[in-house]
C-alpha positions as a printed NumPy array, in Angstrom:
array([[ 19.124,  21.58 , -24.99 ],
       [ 16.795,  19.948, -22.493],
       [ 17.512,  17.03 , -20.204],
       [ 14.696,  14.712, -19.186],
       [ 15.549,  13.052, -15.837],
       [ 14.709,   9.379, -15.256],
       [ 11.086,   9.014, -14.119],
       [ 10.581,   8.184, -10.467],
       [  9.001,   4.735, -10.452],
       [  5.976,   4.451,  -8.185],
       [  5.957,   1.114,  -6.424],
       [  2.711,  -0.816,  -6.443],
       [  1.133,  -3.178,  -3.882],
       [ -1.934,  -5.302,  -4.712],
       [ -3.52 ,  -6.094,  -1.405],
       [ -6.097,  -8.654,  -0.183],
       [ -5.051, -11.595,  -2.272],
       [ -6.493, -14.977,  -1.547],
       [ -5.987, -17.03 ,  -4.782],
       [ -3.021, -18.268,  -6.736],
       [ -4.274, -16.846, -10.039],
       [ -4.552, -13.373,  -8.528],
       [ -0.958, -13.56 ,  -7.242],
       [  0.168, -14.564, -10.682],
       [ -1.894, -11.76 , -12.327],
       [ -0.31 ,  -9.114,  -9.913],
       [  3.157, -10.308, -10.742],
       [  2.452, -10.433, -14.492],
       [  1.127,  -6.893, -14.447],
       [  4.261,  -5.616, -12.74 ],
       [  3.318,  -5.227,  -9.066],
       [  6.179,  -4.809,  -6.612],
       [  4.409,  -6.304,  -3.638],
       [  1.29 ,  -8.277,  -2.669],
       [ -0.677,  -7.862,   0.577],
       [ -1.899, -10.915,   2.555],
       [ -4.455, -10.081,   5.227],
       [ -4.058, -12.047,   8.441],
       [ -6.93 , -10.288,  10.179],
       [ -9.618, -12.942,  10.913],
       [-12.516, -10.43 ,  10.699],
       [-11.599,  -9.367,   7.129],
       [-13.418, -10.882,   4.225],
       [-10.021, -11.117,   2.582],
       [ -8.518, -13.103,   5.483],
       [ -5.995, -15.831,   4.835],
       [ -4.337, -18.023,   7.488],
       [ -0.606, -17.814,   8.101],
       [ -0.152, -21.136,   6.358],
       [ -2.161, -19.991,   3.382],
       [ -0.186, -16.792,   3.243],
       [  3.025, -18.775,   3.112],
       [  1.644, -20.919,   0.232],
       [  0.78 , -17.834,  -1.841],
       [  4.081, -16.1  ,  -0.981],
       [  6.016, -19.066,  -2.315],
       [  4.645, -18.285,  -5.788],
       [  6.451, -14.946,  -5.902],
       [  9.516, -14.439,  -7.994],
       [ 12.577, -12.582,  -6.637],
       [ 12.152,  -8.897,  -5.95 ],
       [  8.396,  -9.053,  -5.423],
       [  7.661,  -8.66 ,  -1.754],
       [  4.942, -10.351,   0.36 ],
       [  3.397,  -8.043,   2.972],
       [  1.679,  -9.543,   5.982],
       [ -1.111,  -7.336,   7.276],
       [ -2.109,  -7.579,  11.006],
       [ -4.647,  -5.785,  13.128],
       [ -4.047,  -5.8  ,  16.855],
       [ -2.655,  -9.291,  16.667],
       [ -0.772, -11.064,  19.481],
       [  3.037, -10.896,  19.403],
       [  3.125, -14.683,  19.255],
       [  0.908, -14.872,  16.165],
       [  2.882, -12.197,  14.387],
       [  6.189, -13.947,  15.106],
       [  4.8  , -17.326,  13.995],
       [  3.496, -15.933,  10.702],
       [  6.761, -14.116,  10.149],
       [  8.66 , -17.372,  10.504],
       [  6.512, -18.994,   7.867],
       [  7.148, -16.079,   5.445],
       [ 10.682, -15.103,   6.436],
       [ 11.209, -12.592,   3.68 ],
       [  7.96 , -10.705,   4.322],
       [  7.41 ,  -7.097,   5.17 ],
       [  4.898,  -6.449,   8.005],
       [  2.005,  -4.087,   8.017],
       [  0.324,  -2.985,  11.242],
       [ -3.145,  -1.645,  10.601],
       [ -4.731,  -1.335,  14.03 ],
       [ -3.882,   0.433,  17.178],
       [ -0.391,  -0.911,  17.57 ],
       [  2.018,   1.161,  19.576],
       [  5.559,   1.978,  18.504],
       [  6.929,  -0.38 ,  21.149],
       [  4.632,  -3.214,  19.984],
       [  5.692,  -2.726,  16.333],
       [  9.326,  -2.82 ,  17.271],
       [  8.923,  -5.949,  19.374],
       [  6.716,  -7.723,  16.801],
       [  9.099,  -7.092,  13.927],
       [ 12.018,  -8.142,  16.083],
       [ 14.454,  -6.058,  14.082],
       [ 14.307,  -8.782,  11.364],
       [ 11.355,  -7.585,   9.312],
       [ 10.776,  -4.037,   7.982],
       [  7.323,  -2.788,   8.819],
       [  4.744,  -0.252,   7.644],
       [  2.387,   1.532,  10.068],
       [ -1.015,   2.495,   8.802],
       [ -1.981,   6.07 ,   9.442],
       [ -5.868,   6.182,   9.497],
       [ -6.8  ,   9.682,   8.347],
       [-10.265,  10.978,   9.293],
       [-12.688,  11.634,   6.434],
       [-14.11 ,  14.584,   8.339],
       [-11.782,  17.521,   7.786],
       [-12.988,  19.048,  11.077],
       [-11.509,  16.1  ,  12.937],
       [ -7.877,  16.828,  13.733],
       [ -5.051,  14.487,  12.693],
       [ -1.315,  15.388,  12.924],
       [  0.396,  13.14 ,  10.41 ],
       [  3.873,  14.591,  11.14 ],
       [  3.492,  13.812,  14.871],
       [  2.231,  10.313,  13.997],
       [  5.391,   9.795,  11.882],
       [  7.565,  11.084,  14.652],
       [  5.995,   8.534,  17.002],
       [  6.951,   5.641,  14.664],
       [ 10.589,   6.486,  13.678],
       [ 11.401,   2.786,  12.984],
       [  8.621,   2.332,  10.461],
       [  9.953,   1.79 ,   6.931],
       [  6.93 ,   3.709,   5.645],
       [  3.571,   5.047,   6.658],
       [  0.547,   3.759,   4.85 ],
       [ -2.067,   6.486,   4.453],
       [ -5.635,   5.128,   4.65 ],
       [ -9.059,   6.464,   5.399],
       [-10.305,   6.156,   8.97 ],
       [-13.629,   4.42 ,   8.946],
       [-15.49 ,   2.2  ,  11.371],
       [-13.5  ,  -0.974,  11.86 ],
       [-10.01 ,  -1.337,  10.27 ],
       [ -9.161,  -0.773,   6.648],
       [-10.407,   2.046,   4.462],
       [-13.487,   0.14 ,   3.164],
       [-12.777,   1.525,  -0.295],
       [-13.09 ,   5.119,   0.943],
       [-10.82 ,   7.962,  -0.281],
       [ -9.758,  10.495,   2.316],
       [ -9.17 ,  14.137,   1.348],
       [ -5.628,  14.27 ,   0.007],
       [ -5.615,  18.038,   0.843],
       [ -5.279,  16.917,   4.485],
       [ -1.72 ,  15.766,   3.886],
       [  1.141,  18.039,   4.956],
       [  2.882,  19.999,   2.177],
       [  6.279,  18.531,   2.986],
       [  7.286,  15.368,   4.889],
       [ 10.613,  13.433,   4.913],
       [  9.323,   9.879,   5.244],
       [  8.347,   7.222,   2.716],
       [  4.6  ,   7.094,   2.147],
       [  2.133,   4.59 ,   0.717],
       [ -1.146,   6.117,  -0.616],
       [ -4.132,   3.871,   0.021],
       [ -7.799,   4.135,   0.462],
       [-10.339,   3.981,  -2.375],
       [ -7.726,   3.948,  -5.15 ],
       [ -8.927,   2.669,  -8.568],
       [ -7.589,   2.672, -12.111],
       [ -9.588,   5.918, -12.612],
       [ -8.218,   7.986,  -9.704],
       [ -4.752,   6.639,  -8.925],
       [ -2.924,   8.846, -11.468],
       [ -4.403,  11.967,  -9.949],
       [ -3.537,  10.721,  -6.489],
       [  0.103,  10.198,  -7.434],
       [  0.42 ,  13.581,  -9.177],
       [ -1.126,  15.399,  -6.111],
       [  0.491,  13.466,  -3.347],
       [  3.972,  12.393,  -4.435],
       [  5.572,  15.894,  -4.244],
       [  4.744,  15.992,  -0.558],
       [  6.761,  12.952,   0.499],
       [ 10.334,  11.467,   0.296],
       [  8.921,   8.771,  -1.961],
       [  5.378,   7.48 ,  -2.738],
       [  4.026,   4.023,  -3.339],
       [  0.421,   3.06 ,  -3.884],
       [ -1.739,   0.222,  -2.386],
       [ -4.965,  -1.084,  -3.909],
       [ -7.429,  -3.753,  -2.879],
       [-11.116,  -3.192,  -3.62 ],
       [-10.281,  -1.078,  -6.703],
       [ -9.085,  -4.107,  -8.584],
       [-11.606,  -6.656,  -7.314],
       [-13.963,  -8.582,  -9.593],
       [-17.715,  -7.746,  -9.688],
       [-20.431, -10.263,  -9.253],
       [-23.717, -10.196, -11.152],
       [-25.438,  -7.044, -10.091],
       [-22.157,  -5.19 ,  -9.59 ],
       [-21.254,  -6.047,  -5.963],
       [-17.53 ,  -6.532,  -5.42 ],
       [-16.274, -10.053,  -4.804],
       [-13.99 ,  -9.316,  -1.863],
       [-10.782, -11.211,  -2.024],
       [-11.269, -12.088,  -5.738],
       [ -9.268,  -9.87 ,  -8.063],
       [ -9.875,  -8.936, -11.695],
       [ -6.745,  -9.384, -13.821],
       [ -7.864,  -6.737, -16.327],
       [ -8.374,  -4.178, -13.542],
       [ -4.975,  -4.932, -12.103],
       [ -3.383,  -4.302, -15.511],
       [ -5.415,  -1.027, -15.866],
       [ -4.289,   0.076, -12.4  ],
       [ -0.621,  -0.576, -13.177],
       [ -0.962,   1.251, -16.518],
       [ -2.501,   4.257, -14.817],
       [  0.397,   4.361, -12.27 ],
       [  2.91 ,   4.26 , -15.061],
       [  0.987,   7.106, -16.912],
       [  1.26 ,   9.22 , -13.775],
       [  5.012,   8.576, -13.582],
       [  5.331,   9.772, -17.137],
       [  3.28 ,  12.926, -16.479],
       [  5.425,  13.813, -13.47 ],
       [  8.642,  13.159, -15.462],
       [  7.505,  15.511, -18.204],
       [  6.472,  18.263, -15.789],
       [  9.849,  18.153, -13.916],
       [ 12.2  ,  18.322, -16.841],
       [ 15.308,  20.426, -16.485],
       [ 16.345,  23.067, -19.025],
       [ 20.053,  23.272, -19.581],
       [ 21.711,  26.138, -21.403],
       [ 22.905,  25.605, -25.004],
       [ 26.537,  24.553, -25.279]])
C-alpha cells in the first residue's frame, strides 16, 4: 500500500499592482498576497493612500504587502497605519535595526536578499539570514542596478543546499519557468513561496511590457504552473508503507 502525503501548497504573491481589476484578477486566480510598491522611483509606484484603496478590495486571508526601498521611518509608519493588516517588505539597504523599528513589532516583514547574477561575486545567504533573525521570510531576488530584479533570474544553484528559514523566490519568474524554480528551490528551505511581477504583465503593441498593468490570463497561467509544481513534488515524495 502507498500513502500519498498532502501536497505542500506554495503561496503566491502577485506584485506591482496598480489597478482594481488587477487586484480582482489576482484574488480570483487564487493568489495569497498582493504587492503594492511604495517606492516613488518605480514605474509600479502607488501612493500610501492608493495602496490603502486597493487593499480594501481584498477578501479575508489575502494579504497586502507594502514594499519600501530605503524609506523614512515616518513614511513607513504612516503607510502601515493606512493598511493596518499589511505585511512589510524592505527591498533596499535597510539594516536589521531599521527593519525592527519600522515594523514596530506590529507588522511582520520580509527582507529582500539581492543575489548577484555573477557567480564569481560572493554572497552568503546564510549569514544574511542570521543578520535578520526577526524577518518573517527572506525574498530572494536578483541583484541588478537599482532596486528590484528588473525581470532577471539569478542562478538558483547559488542557493545553499539547506536553510531553516522561510523563503520567497522572486526575480524573473514567469508561467514558463516557475514550476522548475519551485521543484529546484523548495527542498532547500523551510517553506517556499513565489513572487511575480513583470512575468504576468500585459504587453503593448510591439511586445513591450506595460509595467504596472497585469494580464489576467497570465496570472491564471502562473497560478496553474505553481499548482502543477506542487503536484509534481507531491508525487515524487510519496511514502511507501508495508502491506498489512
